[in-house]
A tleap script that builds the chain and sets N, CA, C and O, in Angstrom:
source leaprc.protein.ff14SB
mol = sequence {
  NMET ILE GLU GLN GLN PHE ILE GLY GLU LEU
  ALA GLN ILE VAL GLY LYS GLU ASN THR SER
  THR ALA LYS ALA ASP LEU ILE CYS TYR SER
  TYR ASP ALA THR GLN GLN GLN PHE LEU PRO
  ASP VAL VAL ILE HIE PRO LYS SER ALA GLU
  GLU ILE SER ARG ILE LEU GLN LEU ALA ASN
  ARG GLU ARG VAL PRO VAL PHE PRO ARG GLY
  ALA GLY CSER
}
set mol.1.N position { 0.064 13.281 0.469 }
set mol.1.CA position { 1.071 12.263 1.302 }
set mol.1.C position { 0.591 11.743 2.349 }
set mol.1.O position { 0.038 12.577 3.066 }
set mol.2.N position { 0.575 10.738 2.721 }
set mol.2.CA position { 0.127 9.985 3.930 }
set mol.2.C position { 1.420 10.441 5.068 }
set mol.2.O position { 2.498 10.964 4.789 }
set mol.3.N position { 0.861 10.023 6.488 }
set mol.3.CA position { 1.339 10.584 7.308 }
set mol.3.C position { 2.039 9.138 7.948 }
set mol.3.O position { 1.532 8.017 7.960 }
set mol.4.N position { 3.400 9.572 8.479 }
set mol.4.CA position { 4.082 8.096 8.849 }
set mol.4.C position { 3.765 7.609 9.884 }
set mol.4.O position { 4.413 6.593 10.132 }
set mol.5.N position { 2.872 7.944 10.793 }
set mol.5.CA position { 2.030 7.269 11.967 }
set mol.5.C position { 1.312 6.222 10.981 }
set mol.5.O position { 1.375 5.021 11.244 }
set mol.6.N position { 0.571 6.724 9.749 }
set mol.6.CA position { -0.098 5.656 9.283 }
set mol.6.C position { 0.545 4.685 8.215 }
set mol.6.O position { 0.010 3.680 7.745 }
set mol.7.N position { 1.622 5.114 7.965 }
set mol.7.CA position { 2.766 4.057 7.510 }
set mol.7.C position { 2.861 3.140 8.695 }
set mol.7.O position { 2.491 1.969 8.610 }
set mol.8.N position { 3.400 3.706 9.914 }
set mol.8.CA position { 3.568 2.604 10.884 }
set mol.8.C position { 2.736 1.575 10.896 }
set mol.8.O position { 2.892 0.393 10.590 }
set mol.9.N position { 1.713 2.259 11.342 }
set mol.9.CA position { 0.381 1.651 11.651 }
set mol.9.C position { -0.078 0.499 10.900 }
set mol.9.O position { -0.676 -0.465 11.380 }
set mol.10.N position { 0.328 0.712 9.380 }
set mol.10.CA position { 0.476 -0.297 8.325 }
set mol.10.C position { 1.776 -1.771 8.430 }
set mol.10.O position { 1.743 -2.983 8.218 }
set mol.11.N position { 2.514 -1.047 8.751 }
set mol.11.CA position { 4.101 -2.311 9.236 }
set mol.11.C position { 3.367 -2.937 10.450 }
set mol.11.O position { 3.653 -4.091 10.768 }
set mol.12.N position { 2.535 -2.313 11.072 }
set mol.12.CA position { 2.190 -3.178 12.351 }
set mol.12.C position { 1.149 -4.733 12.016 }
set mol.12.O position { 1.035 -5.816 12.590 }
set mol.13.N position { 0.488 -4.057 10.690 }
set mol.13.CA position { -0.688 -4.900 10.394 }
set mol.13.C position { 0.326 -6.079 9.584 }
set mol.13.O position { 0.321 -7.254 9.951 }
set mol.14.N position { 1.058 -5.662 8.610 }
set mol.14.CA position { 1.878 -6.777 7.493 }
set mol.14.C position { 3.284 -7.019 7.941 }
set mol.14.O position { 4.021 -7.879 7.459 }
set mol.15.N position { 3.630 -6.098 9.012 }
set mol.15.CA position { 5.225 -6.386 9.189 }
set mol.15.C position { 5.981 -5.460 8.428 }
set mol.15.O position { 5.559 -5.018 7.360 }
set mol.16.N position { 7.298 -5.076 9.015 }
set mol.16.CA position { 8.011 -4.134 8.563 }
set mol.16.C position { 8.602 -4.826 6.912 }
set mol.16.O position { 8.575 -4.132 5.896 }
set mol.17.N position { 8.981 -5.915 6.917 }
set mol.17.CA position { 9.577 -6.542 5.720 }
set mol.17.C position { 8.231 -6.724 4.600 }
set mol.17.O position { 8.615 -7.132 3.504 }
set mol.18.N position { 6.893 -6.514 4.688 }
set mol.18.CA position { 6.177 -6.321 3.812 }
set mol.18.C position { 5.598 -4.902 3.577 }
set mol.18.O position { 4.552 -4.718 2.955 }
set mol.19.N position { 6.581 -3.609 4.281 }
set mol.19.CA position { 5.869 -2.240 4.020 }
set mol.19.C position { 7.136 -1.788 3.300 }
set mol.19.O position { 8.226 -2.249 3.639 }
set mol.20.N position { 7.015 -0.855 2.267 }
set mol.20.CA position { 8.030 -0.364 1.709 }
set mol.20.C position { 7.462 1.257 1.414 }
set mol.20.O position { 6.283 1.482 1.143 }
set mol.21.N position { 8.423 2.239 1.510 }
set mol.21.CA position { 8.071 3.500 1.142 }
set mol.21.C position { 9.770 3.891 0.067 }
set mol.21.O position { 10.103 5.001 -0.346 }
set mol.22.N position { 10.460 2.693 -0.105 }
set mol.22.CA position { 11.537 2.965 -1.061 }
set mol.22.C position { 11.340 3.693 -2.284 }
set mol.22.O position { 10.128 3.808 -2.464 }
set mol.23.N position { 12.057 4.278 -3.280 }
set mol.23.CA position { 11.642 4.741 -4.378 }
set mol.23.C position { 11.580 3.957 -5.408 }
set mol.23.O position { 10.820 4.199 -6.346 }
set mol.24.N position { 12.491 2.756 -5.365 }
set mol.24.CA position { 12.202 1.893 -6.268 }
set mol.24.C position { 11.004 0.938 -6.539 }
set mol.24.O position { 10.518 0.430 -7.549 }
set mol.25.N position { 10.736 0.910 -5.215 }
set mol.25.CA position { 9.509 -0.188 -4.951 }
set mol.25.C position { 8.348 1.140 -5.477 }
set mol.25.O position { 7.401 0.921 -6.232 }
set mol.26.N position { 8.581 2.094 -5.066 }
set mol.26.CA position { 7.303 2.935 -5.583 }
set mol.26.C position { 7.187 2.827 -6.801 }
set mol.26.O position { 6.248 2.251 -7.351 }
set mol.27.N position { 8.297 3.465 -7.469 }
set mol.27.CA position { 8.140 3.812 -8.918 }
set mol.27.C position { 7.722 2.337 -9.781 }
set mol.27.O position { 7.066 2.354 -10.822 }
set mol.28.N position { 8.200 1.173 -9.173 }
set mol.28.CA position { 7.949 -0.052 -9.847 }
set mol.28.C position { 6.424 -0.386 -9.731 }
set mol.28.O position { 5.791 -0.833 -10.687 }
set mol.29.N position { 5.918 -0.162 -8.604 }
set mol.29.CA position { 3.992 -0.179 -8.308 }
set mol.29.C position { 3.301 1.026 -9.021 }
set mol.29.O position { 2.073 1.022 -9.097 }
set mol.30.N position { 4.018 2.045 -9.541 }
set mol.30.CA position { 3.383 3.272 -9.862 }
set mol.30.C position { 3.083 3.043 -11.566 }
set mol.30.O position { 3.170 4.087 -12.212 }
set mol.31.N position { 2.809 2.044 -12.201 }
set mol.31.CA position { 2.267 1.861 -13.387 }
set mol.31.C position { 1.647 0.118 -13.543 }
set mol.31.O position { 1.670 -0.826 -12.753 }
set mol.32.N position { 1.156 0.257 -14.852 }
set mol.32.CA position { 0.528 -1.106 -15.068 }
set mol.32.C position { 0.959 -1.464 -16.362 }
set mol.32.O position { 2.105 -1.347 -16.797 }
set mol.33.N position { -0.322 -2.039 -17.125 }
set mol.33.CA position { -0.099 -2.245 -18.445 }
set mol.33.C position { -0.855 -1.085 -19.183 }
set mol.33.O position { -0.887 -1.055 -20.413 }
set mol.34.N position { -1.512 -0.054 -18.345 }
set mol.34.CA position { -2.283 1.092 -19.316 }
set mol.34.C position { -1.085 2.015 -19.313 }
set mol.34.O position { 0.089 1.783 -19.024 }
set mol.35.N position { -1.729 3.198 -19.738 }
set mol.35.CA position { -0.479 4.459 -19.843 }
set mol.35.C position { -0.488 5.446 -18.690 }
set mol.35.O position { 0.285 6.402 -18.627 }
set mol.36.N position { -1.654 5.082 -17.542 }
set mol.36.CA position { -1.817 6.034 -16.782 }
set mol.36.C position { -0.596 5.486 -15.643 }
set mol.36.O position { -0.228 4.318 -15.764 }
set mol.37.N position { 0.048 6.381 -14.495 }
set mol.37.CA position { 1.096 6.356 -13.899 }
set mol.37.C position { 0.557 7.160 -12.854 }
set mol.37.O position { -0.067 8.179 -13.150 }
set mol.38.N position { 0.765 6.735 -11.355 }
set mol.38.CA position { 0.480 7.234 -10.103 }
set mol.38.C position { 1.664 6.788 -9.296 }
set mol.38.O position { 1.987 5.602 -9.239 }
set mol.39.N position { 2.395 7.875 -8.588 }
set mol.39.CA position { 3.348 7.186 -7.535 }
set mol.39.C position { 2.223 6.970 -6.037 }
set mol.39.O position { 1.513 7.755 -5.407 }
set mol.40.N position { 2.470 5.776 -5.938 }
set mol.40.CA position { 1.859 5.677 -4.328 }
set mol.40.C position { 2.797 5.785 -3.287 }
set mol.40.O position { 3.955 5.408 -3.466 }
set mol.41.N position { 2.426 6.256 -2.229 }
set mol.41.CA position { 2.922 6.801 -1.204 }
set mol.41.C position { 3.703 5.678 -0.215 }
set mol.41.O position { 4.692 5.809 0.508 }
set mol.42.N position { 2.898 4.603 -0.473 }
set mol.42.CA position { 3.292 3.510 0.301 }
set mol.42.C position { 3.348 2.004 -0.389 }
set mol.42.O position { 2.251 1.941 -0.944 }
set mol.43.N position { 3.853 1.093 -0.581 }
set mol.43.CA position { 3.436 -0.253 -1.043 }
set mol.43.C position { 3.711 -1.084 0.248 }
set mol.43.O position { 4.636 -1.008 1.057 }
set mol.44.N position { 2.395 -2.070 0.179 }
set mol.44.CA position { 2.347 -3.364 1.234 }
set mol.44.C position { 2.242 -4.300 0.703 }
set mol.44.O position { 1.979 -4.132 -0.488 }
set mol.45.N position { 2.329 -5.378 1.034 }
set mol.45.CA position { 2.321 -6.785 0.684 }
set mol.45.C position { 1.504 -7.759 1.720 }
set mol.45.O position { 2.142 -8.515 2.453 }
set mol.46.N position { 0.221 -7.722 1.753 }
set mol.46.CA position { -0.482 -8.491 2.874 }
set mol.46.C position { -0.304 -9.883 2.535 }
set mol.46.O position { -0.193 -10.283 1.377 }
set mol.47.N position { -0.277 -10.686 3.663 }
set mol.47.CA position { -0.343 -11.950 3.118 }
set mol.47.C position { -1.811 -12.585 3.908 }
set mol.47.O position { -1.498 -13.683 4.368 }
set mol.48.N position { -2.739 -12.390 4.104 }
set mol.48.CA position { -4.093 -12.717 4.390 }
set mol.48.C position { -5.184 -11.972 4.187 }
set mol.48.O position { -5.005 -10.784 3.918 }
set mol.49.N position { -6.215 -12.370 4.249 }
set mol.49.CA position { -7.461 -11.908 3.940 }
set mol.49.C position { -8.082 -11.261 5.196 }
set mol.49.O position { -9.150 -10.652 5.139 }
set mol.50.N position { -7.228 -11.448 6.564 }
set mol.50.CA position { -7.083 -10.800 8.034 }
set mol.50.C position { -6.595 -9.580 7.653 }
set mol.50.O position { -7.214 -8.520 7.748 }
set mol.51.N position { -5.319 -9.744 7.159 }
set mol.51.CA position { -4.733 -8.433 7.166 }
set mol.51.C position { -4.957 -7.368 6.220 }
set mol.51.O position { -4.428 -6.256 6.220 }
set mol.52.N position { -5.899 -7.891 5.323 }
set mol.52.CA position { -6.555 -7.044 4.049 }
set mol.52.C position { -7.665 -5.981 4.946 }
set mol.52.O position { -7.721 -4.759 5.090 }
set mol.53.N position { -8.403 -7.022 5.396 }
set mol.53.CA position { -9.659 -6.489 6.298 }
set mol.53.C position { -9.281 -5.447 7.319 }
set mol.53.O position { -10.059 -4.567 7.684 }
set mol.54.N position { -7.944 -5.601 7.799 }
set mol.54.CA position { -7.330 -4.750 8.973 }
set mol.54.C position { -6.906 -3.698 7.930 }
set mol.54.O position { -7.404 -2.599 8.175 }
set mol.55.N position { -6.160 -3.729 6.882 }
set mol.55.CA position { -5.698 -2.366 6.238 }
set mol.55.C position { -6.973 -1.649 5.477 }
set mol.55.O position { -6.692 -0.591 4.913 }
set mol.56.N position { -8.015 -1.990 5.412 }
set mol.56.CA position { -8.978 -1.564 4.809 }
set mol.56.C position { -9.841 -0.818 5.902 }
set mol.56.O position { -10.712 0.017 5.656 }
set mol.57.N position { -9.489 -1.220 7.037 }
set mol.57.CA position { -10.450 -0.581 8.099 }
set mol.57.C position { -9.472 0.894 8.598 }
set mol.57.O position { -9.981 1.943 8.991 }
set mol.58.N position { -8.435 0.713 8.500 }
set mol.58.CA position { -7.522 1.554 9.053 }
set mol.58.C position { -7.720 2.791 7.886 }
set mol.58.O position { -7.847 3.997 8.100 }
set mol.59.N position { -7.702 2.058 6.557 }
set mol.59.CA position { -7.802 3.171 5.194 }
set mol.59.C position { -9.100 4.052 5.454 }
set mol.59.O position { -9.114 5.250 5.173 }
set mol.60.N position { -10.131 3.426 5.977 }
set mol.60.CA position { -11.432 3.595 5.957 }
set mol.60.C position { -11.677 4.977 7.003 }
set mol.60.O position { -12.211 6.058 6.753 }
set mol.61.N position { -11.079 4.477 8.216 }
set mol.61.CA position { -11.147 5.292 9.069 }
set mol.61.C position { -10.282 6.935 8.959 }
set mol.61.O position { -10.682 8.077 9.186 }
set mol.62.N position { -8.884 6.362 8.485 }
set mol.62.CA position { -8.291 7.597 8.251 }
set mol.62.C position { -8.726 8.357 6.981 }
set mol.62.O position { -8.204 9.464 6.846 }
set mol.63.N position { -9.631 7.941 5.980 }
set mol.63.CA position { -9.870 8.171 5.065 }
set mol.63.C position { -8.785 8.477 3.859 }
set mol.63.O position { -8.810 9.508 3.187 }
set mol.64.N position { -7.790 7.367 3.691 }
set mol.64.CA position { -6.872 7.124 2.773 }
set mol.64.C position { -7.374 6.329 1.496 }
set mol.64.O position { -7.766 5.175 1.668 }
set mol.65.N position { -7.380 6.723 0.591 }
set mol.65.CA position { -7.647 5.749 -0.600 }
set mol.65.C position { -6.630 4.630 -0.931 }
set mol.65.O position { -5.447 4.884 -0.706 }
set mol.66.N position { -6.975 3.349 -1.470 }
set mol.66.CA position { -6.388 2.076 -1.505 }
set mol.66.C position { -6.457 1.852 -2.857 }
set mol.66.O position { -7.563 1.917 -3.394 }
set mol.67.N position { -5.388 1.578 -3.568 }
set mol.67.CA position { -5.490 0.995 -5.020 }
set mol.67.C position { -4.730 -0.547 -4.874 }
set mol.67.O position { -3.543 -0.869 -4.911 }
set mol.68.N position { -5.899 -1.277 -4.704 }
set mol.68.CA position { -4.822 -2.819 -5.068 }
set mol.68.C position { -4.677 -2.939 -6.440 }
set mol.68.O position { -5.183 -2.326 -7.380 }
set mol.69.N position { -3.510 -4.281 -6.334 }
set mol.69.CA position { -2.893 -4.435 -7.610 }
set mol.69.C position { -2.841 -6.130 -7.532 }
set mol.69.O position { -2.492 -6.889 -6.627 }
set mol.70.N position { -3.330 -6.357 -8.846 }
set mol.70.CA position { -2.746 -7.993 -9.061 }
set mol.70.C position { -1.414 -8.094 -9.625 }
set mol.70.O position { -0.386 -7.798 -9.015 }
set mol.71.N position { -1.495 -8.652 -11.166 }
set mol.71.CA position { -0.713 -9.163 -11.632 }
set mol.71.C position { -0.091 -7.694 -12.484 }
set mol.71.O position { 0.956 -7.792 -13.122 }
set mol.72.N position { -0.725 -6.575 -12.426 }
set mol.72.CA position { -0.353 -5.566 -13.229 }
set mol.72.C position { -0.859 -5.223 -14.518 }
set mol.72.O position { -0.509 -4.161 -15.033 }
set mol.73.N position { -1.548 -5.906 -15.027 }
set mol.73.CA position { -2.203 -6.131 -16.353 }
set mol.73.C position { -3.371 -5.000 -16.467 }
set mol.73.O position { -4.083 -4.947 -17.470 }
savepdb mol mol.pdb
quit
């Protein structure tokens, strides 16, 4: 489980409205068209390449794995 401080830093990058730890959102993003399921700690919706870059820099610094998702297939 990741720390609240990390989630707060993500929210500073993408905005609170694009950051969720709500159970329903985590479940929605825990699976795709494959049989595998993994509940994320946080779901974020970056809106630009710059935000993605900043997220990846933060995750790398904190050694937090990132699992990008597209259409969910």
